[in-house]
C-alpha positions, 0 to 999 in steps of 0.5 A: 599801601602808605606806610606809617612814619618810621615804618611802624606796623599797624596794631593787630585787631582782635574782633570785627564788626562788618557791614549791616551790624551798625546801621542807624546807630549813634554813639555816646561814650562807648569804648572800642579797642583793637576792633576791625570795622569792615564796610560799615555805614556810619553815614550821619552818625552822631558820636559823643565822646566815644573812644577807639584805640588801635582800631582799623576801619576798612571801607567805612563811610563816615559821610556827614557824620559828627564827632564831639570829644571823641578819640581815635588813637593809633587807628588805621583808616583804609579806603574810607570816605569822610565826605562832609564829616565834622570832628570837634575837639577829637583826638587822632594821635598816631592814626594813619589814613590810606587811600581815603576821601575827605571832601569838605572835611571839617576839623575844629580843635583837637589833637592830630599830632603824629597823624599820617596823611601822606598824599591825602586829597584835602582840597577844600577841607578846613582845620582850625586850632588843631594840633598837627605836630609832626603830622605826615602831610608829605605830598598832601593836596591842600589847595584852597583849604584852611589851616587856621591857627594850627600847630604844624611844628615838626610836620612833614610838608615835603611836596605838599601843595598849599596853593591858595591855602589859608594858613593864617595864625599857624606855626610854619616853622617846619615849612620849606618853601623850596620843597612845598608848593605855596603859590597864593597861600595866605599868611599874616605878617608874622608868618611872612617873617618866618617864611622869609627867614626860611628862604635865607633873607635877613629881615630887619 
């Protein structure tokens, strides 16, 4: 199991919702705290403004679901499926993903700071204008993904694969091209100066 940053343990849960107790349900500004969700099908669910705090999601299916202004603060996601899920202006601060699948994930806006995504296969995913400060992307696969106008300051990018990733407009101050795969990654002229400086060039 992947560890949270600095080895912090996952918060304990106090109640549980299991398979068959959620089918066909949409959410509208509901609140859940320290709830364990096990094998719950949230496929095509619509979530408007609901809050999950210190919850654990185990083998939960978020496929093709849509979430607007929702929060998942300090939550844990184990072996969940987020295929073609959309998150708009959502907050995932301090949450951890372990063994999850993300095909065609779409994230627009919101705060994913301190989120743990080590080793995550995010190929083909799209993040735009997302705050990813100090997010753990160690070993993450981001080939042909989009990280547009994102705040990646302090992010952990060691061994991440950014091959052909569109990074235009994002903060690349934490990027070390010597320990991150960046072949054919797309950047703008301002970012090129930052990357050149990280490689030791003196830009004039």
